[in-house]
N, C-alpha and C positions, 0 to 999 in steps of 0.2 A: 483506350480510354476515352470518357466521354467529356467534351470540351470544358464541363461546370467544374468535374475533377483535377483536368488538366491546367483548369485558370485557377485553380485553388495550391497544385502542388508546383507551379511557378512563383506562386505569390510565394513558397515556404522557401523556395528555392532564392526568391531574393531573400528575405528575410531574416534570412540563418544569416547570412553575411554581414550581415548591417548589427552593430553592437555600439551606445552610448561611446566607448571609450573611444569609436573612429571616427568621432568627430569634434573630441575634449582632445582627444592628442595633436593633432594637425592648429588645433589653436593653442595649442600650451607652444608645444613647440616655437608658434606665430610669435607669442608675447614672448618669450626667452632670447629667440632672435632681435623684435625691433627694442625689446630693455638691453638688449649687449651692444645694441647699436646707437642707442640711448646714452647708456656709458657712456663709450666711446668716445660722442659726442662733448660729451660734458670735463673729458680729459683732455682734451688737447689739446693743442697749440693756436687758435684759431679765436682772437676775441670776441664774446661773443655781445654779441647785438639784436634787436626786437628786428624776427622777422620780416621783409618787405616785401607785397604784391608786385608784379611788373603789367606795366599799364598793356589797358586791356586783360589784364588777369582773366575775367569773368567769361571773355570771349573762347579761353584755352581753355577753362574749366565747364563751359556748357561741351567742345567737343569731348573732356573724356564723356562724359555720359552721354553724348550721341554714338563716337564708338565703340563705349560698350553696347549700344542696342544694334549698332548696324553689325559687331563680332557675332551678336547674335542671330540676328534676324537671316543673317549670312545663313549660319549653321541648320534658322530652319529653310530655308530657302533650299539647300543643296537637301534635305529631309523630304520636300514634299519633292523635289526632281524624281531620284530616286528609289524613295516609294512610285509612280505613277499611279498617287492616288490622291483624289481631293483628301487628300486630310486639314483636317478645320485647326485654325487659330491656334485654341487650345490643344490638339494634339498632339503637333508641333510643337509649342512650347513646354509640352512637360517632358516632352521623350526629352530633348534637348534639357533643358533642366538636369533632370535625371543619370544621363551619359556622365554630364559635367560633374556630376555630383560623385558621383561613382569613382571618374580619377581625382576628384581632391580628399577624398578616404583612405586611397590605398596609393602603393607609390610608384612613381611617373614610368615605371618601364612595365607597370602591370597596367595601367589604365584600365578606363573601366567596358572598354569591349565585346566582352564576353559574357556583360549583362545587358547591354543593346539588344542584341536580341528579342530578347524576354521582352524588355520596354516598347519596343516598336508591333509585335507580335500582340500584345494588347490593347495596340489603338486596332489593329483591324486588318492588319497589312498577313497575307500567309508566312509563316514560321520560315519557304526557302526562302521570298523575297527582302525576308528581316536578316536572315543569315546571309546574303547575296548584297546587302544595303549597311553590314558592319562592316563587312571586308573590304569592299569598295572607298567607302567610308576613310577606314585606318587606311589603305594606300594611298591615297589625293592625301592623305596629311602625313604621312611619312615619307611619298616624292616628293611635295610641297621643299619641307626641310632637308633633304638632299639639295633638288637640284638650285634651291637662295644665296648654297655656302657660293660656287664656281658664281655664279652671278655676282655677290659681294664684293669676292677678290677682281673681279670687275673695273672694280666704283670704287672699289678703296685699298689702297697699298696691305699688305701681309704687316708689314709689319705696325702699321698703324693700330690694327685692330687689335691685336694679338698684345698691346704693353700694358694695357688699364690696370695703374697702379702696382706691378710687376706682378699680379695673381700670374700671370703666366709662365713667368717664369719660373714655379716653386707647384709646378700641378697640375695645373687647371688646364694648361695646355694638355695635355696628355688626358685627364677625363673628356676636354673635346672630340679629341683622335678616336678616343674607345666611342662615345658614344653615335659621335658621327659611324666610323667602320659597323658599328651594331646594326645603325639604320640601314649606313648602305647595304649589308647582307640581306636584312629583311624585309628591305623593298625591295629586294633583287630575286626574292625566293616568292614573293607575291606577285611580278610581273613575271616571271616563267610559269606559274600560276594560270592567270587570269590572260594571256599573253603569248603564253607562246605553247607546245605541249603541253598536257598535266602530267603526262604520265611521266615525264621525264623529273618533275619534282616528286615525282609519289617513290620514281625509282632512285632517287637523290633524299627522300630521307629516309625507307627502309636502310639505305645500307649505313646513314650515319646512323639512326637510331637503334641499328644492329648492336652497338658495342657496348657494350658489358651497360659502365655506369649511365648509358642513358636510354637501357631495356622500359625502365622503366615508365618512360615517358612515349613511348614508340605508337602506344594507344592514341594518343590524345595531338601526337606529329601526324599518323593517315590519317584522322578524322578531320583536321587544318586542311589538309590536303583536296581530302576529298571534297569538300566547302568552296575551296578552291574551284575547284572543276564545275560543281553545280555555279559559280557566281561568275564563271568564266561565260556559263553558256546564257543565264539571264542578260549578258551586256554581247553578245557579239553584233548582234544588229542593234543599235544605238546610232543613231546620227550623230552628224558631225554638231550638230545645235548643239545635238545634250552634250561631248563632252567638253564643250567650250563653258555654256551651265557649269558644267564638275568644274573647271577648273576658274572660273572667275569665282566661284561662291568659296571655294577651297583658298584663292585670296583676297575673298575677303574677313573670313576667319582667322587668318594667321596676321596680313596684314594690319588688321583692326587693334586684333589685341598688343602688336607691338608698336603700337599710335600712341597706347593709352599713355606709359611714362612718360615718350617725347612733351606730348600734350602737360601732363602735369608738372614734369621739371619750367614749363614755360608757361606756368604759373604765377612761379618765383620769380626765374630768369629766365630772358630768350634768347632763344638759341638761333644761329647759322642755317641754311642748307647743309652748306657739310656735316656741320656736328649734331642734324638732327640724324642722314643717315647714320654716323657713326653707332648715335642713341643707340638705332630701331637695327647698327649688326650686331653691335654687343647683346643686344637685347637675345637676340636669335642665338647665338654661343652660350649663354646663361642657361637659356629652356637649354642645349644640347645636354650642358654640363647637370641640368637638374634629373638629366634623367640619370644617373646610375647615383643618384639621391637615393638614399631609404627609408626615407622621411615621407608619409602623405603631400602627397604634390611639391614634393620639398620643402616643405613647409622650413621653417627656422633657416635653412639653409640659403633659400632662396633669398629673405629680407636680408641677412649679412652683405651676402655675395655683387649684390645689387647696388653698397655700397660702393666696394672693390670694380666694382662695372662698368659704373655710371658718375660715381662721386667728383669726378672732376668737374664733371657738368653742375654739379651743384653747389655754386658759390657762400649760400648765406648756409651758415652756424643750426642745427636745428631742424632748414630744414627740411633733414636728409627723411630723416627720421612721415616727416609730413607725408612725403613724396612718395613713400616709401610706404608706408599704410594704403592712401589713396591709390598708390599703381594694383595692391593685393588683396584695399578691398575689392576694384573691381574685375581681377582677371580672375581671381580662386576667393575667398571669407563669402565674395557672393552670391555663390554657386553652391556652400555650406548653406549658409541660411534659406535658397531658395530650395535644396534636397532636405532639409529639416522640417519645413513646412509641404513643403508635396509628396517626400517620400509616405509618409504617416497615410494621408489618405487612400495613396492609392494603394496598399496595403488591405486597407482598412475595408476595401472590397469582399478580399476573400476571407475577413470574418465574416459578412456576411449572406457569405455561400455557403458556411460551415453552419450556420446555424441553421439556412434554409434545408439543408444536405439531418442534419441531425432530426430536423421537426417532422422529416416524411417518414 
């Protein structure tokens, strides 16, 4: 297949997976969630008064903006290091936004990794390298989420972490356990494929997907195993400095993401160091729980659960809705907006290519 035809095929593959409803539904679910929060705030027993800002609120508002930028700069830096190529800022930004957009319009468990290969390849990176970058990024993100939990348990008593507004007494603890176990199993498979004898993973996948009810997914699973072996060959000679940069950029991506809500709360209500750590931990738990939520990006559920997880640190009536809106705007809706702007331009190139082919 020629490069031109391949590009058109890739663009059609991407375009076929997106419909306007994929953007409309997350927004609608989010509005329903915020509307429910607003209704609940208006009908609780807390006396209503004017919303007041904390001292030096503008510092925390500025930090919300900066942490949003730092989060994406960390992701772009990781892409640049993994690619091994001098990608331009605009290319890195485009890949980052399109990847986050696809994650935002699909259920959290699905994510946007399946299309990131195409996004990276279209910026001049070989398909093999793009595949390796996608798998490695996925491994690093999932590894961060797995390792962070025992670290938090060393800093925060278990009972305090899992007692937010009674939520964990009624099912959310089990939702967290299910989500964490799923991530642990997935990370273990990735680790075996990347750093151990990948043939072991091929045998495991072959045995598991030989079961009758899983046989239909056998080809896709084996293809993932082959891609893992390919990625393992790509990274086996990387230096210690490479892995340090990978680890620090991954910490930056998730660390700044979680700290955005802390800063949004502190615009209205100062937090102590211990409170900041607890808010950070509960956002992590919320992120794991949202993994098994069926709506795109956890839309609707995330907004409602945010109040239950962090509501005790929000002391002013009605400010919960404002804080939740700031948090979701910077970590979710911002990517919907960016994707709606960037994706049509990205896909528009295929139309030009098809017109040129038709005129020949």
